[in-house]
gemmi code that builds the backbone of each chain (N, CA, C; Angstrom):
import gemmi

chains = {
    "A": [
        ("GLY", (-15.002, -0.725, 6.146), (-15.015, -0.156, 7.611), (-13.891, 0.787, 7.672)),
        ("GLU", (-13.910, 1.503, 8.856), (-12.803, 2.552, 9.033), (-11.602, 1.859, 9.610)),
        ("SER", (-10.546, 2.309, 8.786), (-9.257, 1.574, 9.319), (-8.628, 2.583, 10.340)),
        ("VAL", (-7.831, 1.822, 11.362), (-7.309, 2.456, 12.467), (-5.900, 2.439, 12.299)),
        ("GLY", (-5.217, 3.528, 11.995), (-3.793, 3.546, 11.884), (-3.133, 4.247, 13.029)),
        ("LEU", (-1.792, 4.034, 13.063), (-0.958, 4.902, 13.992), (-1.394, 6.369, 13.921)),
        ("HIS", (-1.589, 6.800, 15.071), (-1.833, 8.286, 15.205), (-0.433, 8.963, 15.662)),
        ("LEU", (0.269, 9.389, 14.736), (1.505, 9.865, 15.133), (1.456, 11.172, 15.898)),
        ("PRO", (2.057, 11.226, 16.924), (2.186, 12.595, 17.734), (2.754, 13.613, 16.532)),
        ("THR", (2.261, 14.769, 16.837), (2.798, 15.742, 15.813), (3.505, 16.899, 16.699)),
        ("LEU", (4.504, 17.629, 16.203), (5.011, 18.691, 16.738), (5.163, 19.852, 15.694)),
        ("SER", (4.651, 21.089, 15.827), (4.678, 21.998, 14.958), (5.522, 23.218, 15.562)),
        ("VAL", (6.518, 23.637, 14.901), (7.510, 24.763, 15.430), (7.576, 25.787, 14.383)),
        ("GLN", (8.108, 26.939, 14.743), (8.428, 28.014, 13.824), (10.008, 27.872, 13.605)),
        ("GLU", (10.178, 28.121, 12.231), (11.619, 28.277, 11.988), (12.432, 28.894, 13.013)),
        ("GLY", (13.668, 28.474, 13.318), (14.387, 29.122, 14.229), (14.264, 28.749, 15.706)),
        ("ASP", (13.223, 28.170, 15.914), (12.808, 27.704, 17.446), (13.620, 26.461, 17.644)),
        ("ASN", (13.784, 25.971, 18.937), (14.238, 24.755, 19.281), (13.173, 23.724, 19.300)),
        ("SER", (13.361, 22.541, 19.034), (12.471, 21.523, 19.019), (12.860, 20.422, 20.019)),
        ("ILE", (11.861, 19.750, 20.619), (12.141, 18.705, 21.467), (11.300, 17.667, 21.171)),
        ("ILE", (11.880, 16.463, 20.964), (10.978, 15.189, 20.488), (11.087, 14.259, 21.597)),
        ("ASN", (10.195, 13.708, 22.120), (10.294, 12.692, 23.266), (9.969, 11.266, 22.887)),
        ("CYS", (10.725, 10.442, 23.572), (10.215, 8.807, 23.310), (10.457, 8.285, 24.681)),
        ("ALA", (9.418, 7.317, 24.859), (9.579, 6.447, 25.958), (9.925, 4.947, 25.436)),
        ("TYR", (10.984, 4.396, 26.163), (11.339, 2.888, 25.577), (10.813, 1.910, 26.516)),
        ("SER", (10.953, 0.717, 26.181), (10.167, -0.298, 26.831), (11.038, -1.299, 27.570)),
        ("ASN", (12.225, -1.456, 27.171), (12.951, -2.539, 27.974), (14.148, -1.841, 28.819)),
        ("SER", (14.093, -2.187, 30.040), (14.990, -1.720, 30.913), (16.503, -2.264, 30.675)),
        ("ALA", (16.497, -3.396, 29.886), (17.774, -3.961, 29.688), (18.410, -3.443, 28.242)),
        ("SER", (17.738, -2.679, 27.552), (18.349, -1.935, 26.343), (19.319, -1.142, 26.892)),
        ("ASP", (20.528, -1.172, 26.042), (21.757, -0.343, 26.429), (22.272, 0.541, 25.109)),
        ("TYR", (21.470, 0.569, 24.093), (21.858, 1.438, 23.017), (20.679, 2.029, 22.369)),
        ("PHE", (20.769, 3.303, 22.033), (19.574, 4.026, 21.491), (19.949, 4.938, 20.302)),
        ("ILE", (19.196, 4.992, 19.509), (19.308, 5.754, 18.241), (18.022, 6.619, 17.823)),
        ("TRP", (18.441, 7.902, 17.337), (17.344, 8.696, 16.611), (17.592, 8.680, 15.176)),
        ("TYR", (16.353, 8.434, 14.441), (16.327, 8.436, 12.922), (15.376, 9.463, 12.570)),
        ("LYS", (15.604, 10.008, 11.349), (14.841, 10.912, 10.665), (14.369, 10.340, 9.419)),
        ("GLN", (12.960, 10.353, 9.038), (12.542, 9.813, 7.821), (11.780, 10.804, 7.113)),
        ("GLU", (12.273, 11.103, 5.895), (11.476, 11.944, 5.051), (10.682, 11.179, 4.138)),
        ("SER", (9.760, 11.685, 3.489), (8.599, 11.080, 2.583), (9.273, 10.609, 1.452)),
        ("GLY", (9.104, 9.244, 1.288), (9.615, 8.449, 0.241), (11.047, 7.896, 0.361)),
        ("LYS", (11.552, 8.048, 1.537), (12.893, 7.767, 1.808), (12.976, 6.679, 3.082)),
        ("GLY", (14.081, 6.062, 3.082), (14.387, 5.265, 4.345), (14.684, 5.969, 5.590)),
        ("PRO", (14.711, 5.453, 6.719), (15.256, 6.074, 7.833), (16.608, 6.586, 7.655)),
        ("GLN", (16.958, 7.691, 8.307), (18.411, 8.162, 8.171), (18.806, 8.412, 9.611)),
        ("PHE", (20.070, 7.899, 9.977), (20.566, 7.896, 11.143), (21.024, 9.298, 11.554)),
        ("ILE", (20.593, 9.824, 12.764), (20.762, 11.177, 13.238), (21.883, 11.082, 14.318)),
        ("ILE", (21.692, 10.330, 15.527), (22.612, 10.385, 16.519), (22.305, 9.243, 17.428)),
        ("ASP", (23.233, 8.789, 18.173), (22.961, 7.417, 18.968), (23.632, 7.843, 20.470)),
        ("ILE", (23.204, 7.049, 21.402), (23.831, 7.173, 22.690), (23.796, 5.657, 23.405)),
        ("ARG", (24.720, 5.428, 24.116), (25.000, 4.325, 24.758), (24.335, 4.566, 26.224)),
        ("SER", (24.152, 3.443, 26.986), (23.385, 3.738, 28.286), (24.400, 4.217, 29.307)),
        ("ASN", (25.838, 4.130, 28.988), (26.599, 4.508, 30.224), (26.758, 6.241, 30.085)),
        ("MET", (25.946, 6.745, 29.166), (25.929, 8.141, 29.077), (24.492, 8.659, 29.150)),
        ("ASP", (24.435, 10.041, 29.701), (23.213, 10.580, 29.791), (22.718, 11.600, 28.733)),
        ("LYS", (23.873, 12.068, 28.054), (23.782, 13.184, 27.076), (24.826, 12.968, 25.921)),
        ("ARG", (24.401, 13.392, 24.742), (25.397, 13.276, 23.843), (24.997, 14.293, 22.649)),
        ("GLN", (25.985, 15.169, 22.148), (25.573, 16.235, 21.355), (26.265, 16.105, 19.985)),
        ("GLY", (25.571, 16.458, 18.955), (26.017, 16.403, 17.499), (25.904, 17.817, 16.995)),
        ("GLN", (25.687, 17.924, 15.759), (25.578, 19.110, 15.092), (24.197, 19.679, 15.073)),
        ("ARG", (23.820, 20.619, 15.899), (22.423, 21.048, 16.127), (21.589, 20.089, 16.883)),
        ("VAL", (22.007, 18.833, 17.199), (21.123, 17.996, 17.897), (21.733, 17.514, 19.085)),
        ("THR", (20.953, 17.229, 20.093), (21.277, 16.828, 21.363), (20.485, 15.482, 21.758)),
        ("VAL", (21.094, 14.456, 22.358), (20.143, 13.339, 22.626), (20.355, 13.310, 24.273)),
        ("LEU", (19.277, 13.170, 24.955), (19.230, 13.030, 26.472), (18.584, 11.633, 26.812)),
        ("LEU", (19.252, 11.018, 27.738), (18.802, 9.719, 28.221), (18.549, 9.622, 29.556)),
        ("ASN", (17.354, 9.229, 29.942), (17.042, 9.045, 31.441), (16.571, 7.726, 31.706)),
        ("LYS", (17.647, 6.779, 32.239), (17.441, 5.392, 32.364), (16.393, 5.250, 33.475)),
        ("THR", (16.215, 6.038, 34.462), (15.386, 5.974, 35.523), (13.985, 5.816, 35.182)),
        ("VAL", (13.606, 6.577, 34.261), (12.229, 6.726, 33.781), (11.982, 6.180, 32.452)),
        ("LYS", (13.189, 5.488, 31.773), (13.209, 5.024, 30.490), (12.700, 6.028, 29.515)),
        ("HIS", (13.280, 7.192, 29.485), (12.861, 8.247, 28.491), (14.094, 8.694, 27.693)),
        ("LEU", (13.822, 9.059, 26.520), (14.776, 9.553, 25.504), (14.238, 10.800, 24.929)),
        ("SER", (15.324, 11.822, 24.795), (14.575, 12.967, 24.063), (15.649, 13.326, 23.084)),
        ("LEU", (15.100, 13.991, 21.991), (16.040, 14.702, 20.909), (15.718, 16.093, 20.783)),
        ("GLN", (16.738, 16.900, 21.006), (16.514, 18.360, 20.836), (17.254, 18.648, 19.493)),
        ("ILE", (16.520, 19.454, 18.840), (17.057, 20.247, 17.536), (17.062, 21.648, 17.859)),
        ("ALA", (18.330, 22.301, 17.729), (18.404, 23.717, 17.784), (18.208, 24.313, 16.529)),
        ("ALA", (17.607, 25.573, 16.713), (17.409, 26.490, 15.521), (16.899, 25.692, 14.432)),
        ("THR", (15.624, 25.013, 14.602), (14.881, 24.266, 13.525), (14.672, 24.871, 12.247)),
        ("GLN", (15.053, 24.111, 11.251), (14.922, 24.662, 9.854), (13.810, 23.926, 9.097)),
        ("PRO", (13.244, 24.483, 7.946), (12.272, 23.722, 7.240), (12.730, 22.489, 6.753)),
        ("GLY", (14.048, 22.228, 6.420), (14.610, 20.958, 6.076), (14.630, 19.898, 7.186)),
        ("ASP", (14.231, 20.413, 8.517), (14.109, 19.377, 9.466), (12.701, 18.801, 9.511)),
        ("SER", (11.795, 19.176, 8.748), (10.453, 18.669, 8.692), (10.495, 16.987, 8.274)),
        ("ALA", (9.984, 16.107, 9.238), (10.155, 14.940, 8.829), (9.503, 14.032, 10.061)),
        ("VAL", (9.433, 12.692, 9.928), (9.010, 11.786, 10.973), (10.316, 11.382, 11.823)),
        ("TYR", (10.390, 11.485, 13.046), (11.380, 11.088, 13.749), (11.183, 9.882, 14.701)),
        ("PHE", (11.985, 8.991, 14.575), (11.841, 7.667, 15.362), (12.859, 7.441, 16.241)),
        ("CYS", (12.772, 7.117, 17.536), (13.628, 6.566, 18.452), (13.654, 5.064, 18.181)),
        ("ALA", (14.830, 4.418, 18.548), (15.143, 2.954, 18.461), (15.918, 2.757, 19.581)),
        ("GLU", (15.605, 1.187, 20.132), (16.297, 0.726, 21.090), (16.886, -0.747, 20.741)),
        ("ASN", (18.062, -1.002, 21.234), (18.527, -2.504, 20.975), (17.871, -3.411, 21.989)),
        ("GLN", (16.734, -4.025, 21.565), (15.941, -4.768, 22.326), (16.593, -5.583, 23.551)),
        ("GLY", (16.447, -4.949, 24.669), (17.137, -5.814, 25.892), (18.559, -5.953, 25.704)),
        ("GLY", (19.255, -5.261, 24.933), (20.613, -5.456, 24.703), (21.147, -6.455, 23.625)),
        ("SER", (20.105, -6.758, 22.738), (20.323, -7.635, 21.631), (20.779, -6.839, 20.385)),
        ("GLU", (20.928, -7.699, 19.302), (21.157, -7.022, 18.063), (20.067, -6.507, 17.228)),
        ("LYS", (19.038, -6.829, 17.854), (17.717, -6.235, 17.246), (17.254, -4.876, 17.562)),
        ("LEU", (16.987, -4.082, 16.612), (16.774, -2.650, 16.656), (15.203, -2.652, 16.642)),
        ("VAL", (14.587, -2.116, 17.706), (13.055, -1.860, 17.731), (12.713, -0.436, 17.702)),
        ("PHE", (11.817, -0.081, 16.733), (11.543, 1.316, 16.599), (10.281, 1.736, 17.468)),
        ("GLY", (10.136, 3.056, 17.702), (9.124, 3.496, 18.458), (8.154, 3.913, 17.260)),
        ("LYS", (6.804, 4.547, 17.646), (5.916, 4.804, 16.552), (6.369, 6.309, 15.791)),
        ("GLY", (7.165, 7.136, 16.252), (7.506, 8.056, 15.394), (6.829, 9.520, 15.893)),
        ("THR", (7.366, 10.578, 15.625), (6.782, 11.879, 15.861), (6.974, 12.611, 14.567)),
        ("LYS", (5.789, 13.335, 14.158), (5.997, 14.126, 12.962), (6.297, 15.574, 13.111)),
        ("LEU", (7.443, 15.984, 12.826), (7.676, 17.471, 13.074), (7.455, 18.253, 11.769)),
        ("THR", (6.743, 19.364, 11.954), (6.414, 20.266, 11.016), (7.153, 21.683, 11.340)),
        ("VAL", (8.033, 22.237, 10.471), (8.656, 23.418, 10.756), (7.912, 24.415, 9.815)),
        ("ASN", (7.375, 25.531, 10.467), (6.718, 26.563, 9.702), (7.822, 27.667, 9.292)),
        ("PRO", (7.886, 27.986, 8.145), (8.773, 29.316, 7.829), (8.373, 30.737, 8.275)),
    ],
    "B": [
        ("ASP", (30.449, 6.156, -1.182), (29.755, 4.969, -0.822), (28.179, 5.065, -1.236)),
        ("ALA", (27.749, 3.876, -2.079), (26.469, 3.951, -2.660), (25.249, 3.780, -1.879)),
        ("GLY", (25.642, 3.297, -0.490), (24.568, 3.066, 0.411), (23.905, 1.800, 0.202)),
        ("VAL", (22.923, 1.369, 0.936), (22.104, 0.367, 0.778), (21.175, 0.349, -0.469)),
        ("ILE", (21.185, -0.500, -1.433), (20.418, -0.481, -2.753), (19.292, -1.485, -2.711)),
        ("GLN", (18.138, -0.916, -2.973), (16.947, -1.853, -2.946), (16.271, -1.681, -4.157)),
        ("SER", (15.676, -2.874, -4.808), (15.138, -2.952, -6.077), (13.959, -3.747, -5.891)),
        ("PRO", (12.801, -3.700, -6.642), (12.567, -2.413, -7.234), (12.059, -1.358, -6.360)),
        ("ARG", (11.892, -0.109, -6.674), (11.463, 0.897, -5.791), (9.881, 0.861, -5.574)),
        ("HIS", (9.351, 0.420, -6.651), (7.701, 0.283, -6.400), (7.515, -1.018, -7.146)),
        ("GLU", (6.474, -1.821, -6.540), (5.977, -2.903, -7.184), (4.517, -3.070, -6.967)),
        ("VAL", (3.853, -3.353, -8.229), (2.455, -3.343, -7.997), (2.056, -4.699, -8.642)),
        ("THR", (1.432, -5.631, -7.827), (1.097, -7.043, -8.257), (-0.330, -7.427, -7.877)),
        ("GLU", (-0.605, -8.466, -8.493), (-2.053, -9.058, -8.198), (-1.950, -10.096, -6.998)),
        ("MET", (-2.967, -10.254, -6.468), (-3.015, -11.214, -5.248), (-2.696, -12.560, -5.816)),
        ("GLY", (-2.035, -13.327, -5.198), (-1.639, -14.717, -5.551), (-0.261, -14.763, -6.236)),
        ("GLN", (0.303, -13.626, -6.769), (1.314, -13.683, -7.384), (2.555, -13.691, -6.504)),
        ("GLU", (3.775, -14.201, -7.038), (5.010, -14.107, -6.302), (5.833, -12.825, -6.391)),
        ("VAL", (6.180, -12.415, -5.324), (6.919, -11.125, -5.255), (8.323, -11.342, -4.768)),
        ("THR", (9.270, -10.711, -5.375), (10.819, -10.856, -4.886), (11.243, -9.460, -4.829)),
        ("LEU", (11.719, -9.237, -3.612), (12.271, -7.809, -3.171), (13.888, -8.024, -3.047)),
        ("ARG", (14.736, -7.104, -3.445), (16.087, -7.299, -3.483), (16.884, -6.270, -2.758)),
        ("CYS", (17.949, -6.672, -2.114), (18.697, -5.771, -1.406), (20.309, -6.022, -1.730)),
        ("LYS", (21.077, -4.937, -1.854), (22.531, -4.954, -2.017), (23.028, -4.156, -0.860)),
        ("PRO", (23.675, -4.714, 0.076), (24.162, -4.129, 1.299), (25.481, -3.232, 1.077)),
        ("ILE", (25.738, -2.465, 1.863), (26.860, -1.533, 1.825), (28.141, -2.616, 1.920)),
        ("SER", (28.953, -2.400, 1.068), (30.237, -3.419, 1.099), (30.922, -3.359, 2.348)),
        ("GLY", (31.024, -4.562, 2.895), (31.697, -4.878, 4.167), (30.826, -4.837, 5.405)),
        ("HIS", (29.667, -4.601, 5.164), (28.554, -4.668, 6.229), (28.302, -6.163, 6.384)),
        ("ASN", (28.302, -6.734, 7.635), (28.057, -7.904, 7.845), (26.738, -8.479, 8.458)),
        ("SER", (25.887, -7.526, 8.604), (24.568, -7.683, 9.394), (23.509, -7.072, 8.333)),
        ("LEU", (22.556, -7.788, 8.010), (21.530, -7.353, 7.222), (19.942, -7.583, 7.823)),
        ("PHE", (19.251, -6.643, 7.787), (18.019, -6.498, 8.377), (16.763, -6.357, 7.448)),
        ("TRP", (15.677, -7.035, 7.509), (14.645, -6.574, 6.587), (13.413, -6.125, 7.466)),
        ("TYR", (12.968, -4.973, 7.266), (11.793, -4.330, 8.147), (10.697, -4.128, 7.066)),
        ("ARG", (9.469, -4.066, 7.741), (8.282, -3.603, 7.033), (7.582, -2.504, 7.757)),
        ("GLN", (7.283, -1.500, 6.993), (6.578, -0.346, 7.469), (5.242, -0.190, 7.052)),
        ("THR", (4.173, 0.027, 7.918), (2.885, 0.139, 7.521), (2.249, 1.201, 8.558)),
        ("MET", (1.132, 1.915, 8.035), (0.535, 2.946, 8.918), (-0.028, 2.248, 10.247)),
        ("MET", (-0.499, 0.994, 10.209), (-1.137, 0.344, 11.216), (0.025, -0.020, 12.223)),
        ("ARG", (1.080, -0.538, 11.803), (2.034, -1.321, 12.791), (3.545, -0.595, 12.767)),
        ("GLY", (3.668, 0.544, 12.055), (4.850, 1.057, 12.211), (5.958, 0.358, 11.330)),
        ("LEU", (7.236, 0.427, 11.943), (8.281, -0.327, 11.544), (8.401, -1.568, 12.211)),
        ("GLU", (8.462, -2.656, 11.395), (8.574, -4.147, 12.266), (9.701, -4.828, 11.629)),
        ("LEU", (10.565, -5.389, 12.533), (11.705, -6.226, 12.136), (11.144, -7.615, 11.601)),
        ("LEU", (11.472, -7.941, 10.340), (11.056, -9.217, 9.809), (11.959, -10.365, 10.205)),
        ("ILE", (13.401, -10.042, 9.782), (14.427, -11.128, 9.906), (15.743, -10.401, 9.793)),
        ("TYR", (16.770, -11.023, 10.382), (18.018, -10.475, 10.142), (19.035, -11.572, 10.077)),
        ("PHE", (20.219, -11.117, 9.392), (21.302, -12.052, 9.019), (22.597, -11.660, 9.575)),
        ("ASN", (23.330, -12.509, 9.912), (24.766, -12.095, 10.509), (25.632, -13.057, 9.566)),
        ("ASN", (26.685, -12.361, 8.872), (27.531, -13.139, 8.026), (26.807, -14.129, 6.973)),
        ("ASN", (25.627, -13.612, 6.409), (24.766, -14.507, 5.543), (23.910, -15.626, 6.173)),
        ("VAL", (23.940, -15.544, 7.517), (23.235, -16.688, 8.103), (21.956, -16.028, 8.828)),
        ("PRO", (20.867, -16.562, 8.518), (19.596, -16.038, 9.315), (19.767, -16.406, 10.715)),
        ("ILE", (19.642, -15.148, 11.584), (19.714, -15.517, 12.984), (18.254, -15.312, 13.792)),
        ("ASP", (17.420, -14.598, 13.245), (16.174, -14.367, 14.092), (15.064, -14.121, 12.862)),
        ("ASP", (14.212, -15.119, 12.679), (13.118, -14.912, 11.686), (11.789, -14.796, 12.440)),
        ("SER", (11.740, -14.439, 13.706), (10.542, -14.507, 14.473), (9.671, -13.498, 14.173)),
        ("GLY", (10.006, -12.385, 13.437), (9.150, -11.392, 12.805), (8.500, -11.655, 11.439)),
        ("MET", (8.911, -12.831, 10.935), (8.338, -13.196, 9.418), (6.911, -13.641, 9.889)),
        ("PRO", (5.984, -12.984, 9.236), (4.393, -13.123, 9.483), (4.083, -14.555, 9.356)),
        ("GLU", (4.264, -14.978, 8.108), (3.732, -16.329, 7.711), (4.807, -17.139, 6.835)),
        ("ASP", (4.271, -18.392, 6.629), (5.298, -19.275, 5.619), (5.323, -18.636, 4.396)),
        ("ARG", (4.364, -17.810, 3.990), (4.483, -17.143, 2.898), (5.563, -16.237, 2.518)),
        ("PHE", (6.176, -15.859, 3.475), (7.348, -15.121, 3.558), (8.769, -15.844, 3.651)),
        ("SER", (9.735, -15.623, 2.888), (10.919, -16.174, 3.038), (12.071, -15.124, 2.750)),
        ("ALA", (13.355, -15.439, 3.292), (14.358, -14.422, 2.892), (15.715, -15.220, 2.871)),
        ("LYS", (16.325, -14.935, 1.953), (17.686, -15.486, 1.618), (18.781, -14.520, 1.549)),
        ("MET", (20.084, -15.064, 1.987), (21.116, -14.325, 1.653), (22.205, -14.996, 1.244)),
        ("PRO", (22.259, -15.291, -0.153), (23.333, -16.257, -0.699), (24.671, -15.977, -0.622)),
        ("ASN", (24.823, -14.523, -0.479), (26.285, -14.121, -0.497), (26.218, -12.798, 0.213)),
        ("ALA", (27.514, -12.237, 0.629), (27.573, -11.057, 1.335), (27.129, -9.687, 0.682)),
        ("SER", (26.826, -9.957, -0.709), (26.457, -8.511, -1.458), (25.025, -8.850, -1.920)),
        ("PHE", (24.218, -9.681, -1.373), (22.771, -9.835, -1.970), (21.920, -10.396, -1.052)),
        ("SER", (20.610, -9.946, -1.077), (19.614, -10.720, -0.166), (18.362, -10.282, -0.833)),
        ("THR", (17.511, -11.308, -0.724), (16.021, -11.283, -1.285), (15.119, -11.631, -0.171)),
        ("LEU", (13.873, -10.906, -0.206), (12.690, -11.251, 0.508), (11.690, -11.756, -0.570)),
        ("LYS", (11.087, -12.828, -0.306), (10.101, -13.325, -1.269), (8.909, -13.531, -0.458)),
        ("ILE", (7.738, -13.152, -1.279), (6.410, -13.350, -0.747), (5.636, -14.202, -1.742)),
        ("GLN", (5.130, -15.389, -1.431), (4.484, -16.272, -2.387), (3.515, -17.138, -1.513)),
        ("PRO", (2.280, -17.003, -1.867), (1.535, -16.090, -2.772), (1.196, -14.849, -1.956)),
        ("SER", (1.405, -13.681, -2.723), (1.044, -12.311, -2.100), (-0.463, -12.251, -1.805)),
        ("GLU", (-0.545, -11.390, -0.817), (-2.075, -10.960, -0.387), (-2.081, -9.381, -0.236)),
        ("PRO", (-3.407, -8.862, -0.335), (-3.418, -7.486, -0.189), (-2.854, -6.841, 1.168)),
        ("ARG", (-3.023, -7.625, 2.074), (-2.570, -7.296, 3.352), (-0.932, -7.214, 3.434)),
        ("ASP", (-0.397, -7.679, 2.440), (1.210, -7.496, 2.436), (1.595, -6.231, 1.950)),
        ("SER", (0.803, -5.311, 1.546), (0.917, -4.070, 0.882), (1.600, -3.266, 2.085)),
        ("ALA", (2.791, -2.713, 1.748), (3.655, -1.995, 2.865), (4.769, -1.447, 2.085)),
        ("VAL", (5.596, -0.798, 2.760), (6.968, -0.387, 2.323), (7.908, -1.412, 3.053)),
        ("TYR", (8.822, -2.035, 2.155), (9.761, -3.059, 2.780), (11.140, -2.313, 2.866)),
        ("PHE", (11.842, -2.436, 3.890), (13.135, -1.793, 3.795), (14.342, -2.854, 4.222)),
        ("CYS", (15.323, -2.657, 3.616), (16.594, -3.377, 3.818), (17.512, -2.470, 4.637)),
        ("ALA", (18.172, -2.888, 5.771), (19.186, -2.181, 6.487), (20.368, -2.997, 6.786)),
        ("THR", (21.429, -2.245, 6.876), (22.817, -3.024, 7.170), (23.524, -2.467, 7.992)),
        ("ARG", (24.384, -3.218, 8.791), (25.350, -2.764, 9.792), (26.650, -3.396, 9.653)),
        ("GLY", (27.644, -2.464, 9.865), (29.089, -3.084, 9.668), (29.766, -3.319, 10.888)),
        ("GLY", (29.315, -2.651, 11.998), (30.107, -2.832, 13.377), (29.481, -3.656, 14.339)),
        ("SER", (29.634, -3.316, 15.454), (29.042, -4.311, 16.585), (27.593, -3.984, 16.674)),
        ("TYR", (26.948, -4.568, 17.526), (25.468, -4.507, 17.649), (25.218, -2.998, 18.158)),
        ("ASN", (26.077, -2.426, 18.803), (25.885, -0.950, 19.278), (26.346, -0.075, 18.159)),
        ("SER", (25.973, -0.097, 16.949), (26.179, 0.625, 15.991), (25.059, 0.806, 15.052)),
        ("PRO", (24.823, 1.967, 14.330), (23.558, 2.156, 13.765), (23.270, 1.371, 12.526)),
        ("LEU", (21.950, 1.108, 12.069), (21.794, 0.436, 10.986), (21.718, 1.537, 9.806)),
        ("HIS", (21.950, 1.254, 8.641), (22.006, 2.087, 7.360), (20.752, 1.508, 6.575)),
        ("PHE", (19.683, 2.266, 6.423), (18.534, 1.933, 5.495), (18.719, 2.362, 4.012)),
        ("GLY", (18.136, 1.395, 3.216), (17.852, 1.732, 1.916), (16.582, 2.548, 1.726)),
        ("ASN", (16.199, 2.908, 0.422), (15.087, 3.815, 0.350), (13.819, 2.888, 0.169)),
        ("GLY", (13.748, 1.533, 0.417), (12.664, 0.880, 0.487), (12.071, 0.343, -0.946)),
        ("THR", (11.259, -0.494, -0.813), (10.435, -1.013, -1.959), (8.796, -0.831, -1.414)),
        ("ARG", (8.088, 0.044, -2.306), (6.722, 0.150, -1.951), (5.856, -0.921, -2.790)),
        ("LEU", (5.458, -1.882, -1.958), (4.632, -2.989, -2.517), (3.080, -2.789, -2.479)),
        ("THR", (2.404, -2.873, -3.443), (0.991, -2.875, -3.493), (0.497, -4.183, -4.160)),
        ("VAL", (-0.384, -4.693, -3.283), (-0.988, -6.058, -4.013), (-2.405, -5.846, -3.953)),
        ("THR", (-2.802, -5.877, -5.290), (-4.328, -5.537, -5.558), (-5.215, -6.903, -5.608)),
    ],
}
model = gemmi.Model(1)
for chain_id, residues in chains.items():
    chain = gemmi.Chain(chain_id)
    for i, (resn, *xyz) in enumerate(residues, 1):
        res = gemmi.Residue()
        res.name, res.seqid = resn, gemmi.SeqId(i, " ")
        for name, pos in zip(("N", "CA", "C"), xyz):
            atom = gemmi.Atom()
            atom.name, atom.element = name, gemmi.Element(name[0])
            atom.pos, atom.b_iso = gemmi.Position(*pos), 0.0
            res.add_atom(atom)
        chain.add_residue(res)
    model.add_chain(chain)
structure = gemmi.Structure()
structure.add_model(model)
structure.setup_entities()
C-alpha cells in the first residue's frame, strides 16, 4: 500500500534573497524556543534560540521572531546562500519542561 | 570538542536480532536525550537522562526498547527483538546547561531492520 509520510513544507529561494521560515508551536506554557538546521546525513545543528521574555533575537545573518499571542515563531535568513539549503526545524521546551519537542520541519532550497 | 559521538553510523540487521546503539556525550554535559527520526513521525523523543538517571521514558515505544546510562560518558539504546518498523535514524543529544539551553546532536545511527 501507499505509505503516507510527512509532507514537509518547502521553500525555494534565489541565492542572495532573504528567506523566512515559519513555525506554529503548540503549548502556550513553553518558554524556550530553538531553530535547528539539518543537512542530509547529519544531526540537527543549533542555529539560534530565544526565550519567551524576548520577541526578537539576532545572530549572524539570522533573526528569530517570537509572537506569543498567536504562538508563532519565524526564522529569517538574510542573503541566503546555497550552503543554507537544508531542513529547518523549530523546537519548544514542552510546557516549560526539560523536554524539547520538534516541529515537522521546512525544506529550504537555495537556487544559485 | 569532539561533539556527541554515536556508533555505529549504519546498522543493518534482520528482524528478531538484538541491536545496540551507542552514544558518547560531550564531556561535562549532564543531560542526555535519545530521539528517533522517521519520515512518518519526524523527530520523536524516546527517553532522557539527567546525571545518568532516567527521568522520562514515556516516549519509548515498547518494552522491546531499553536505554541505559551507566556513567557520565556513555549511554546505550537497545532494541530486542528488532522489527522492520524500528527502521529509522536514532539520534543522541546532550545538554550541559539549564533546560533553557540548546541540545547538541550527534550525527545519528541509521538502523535498517529487514
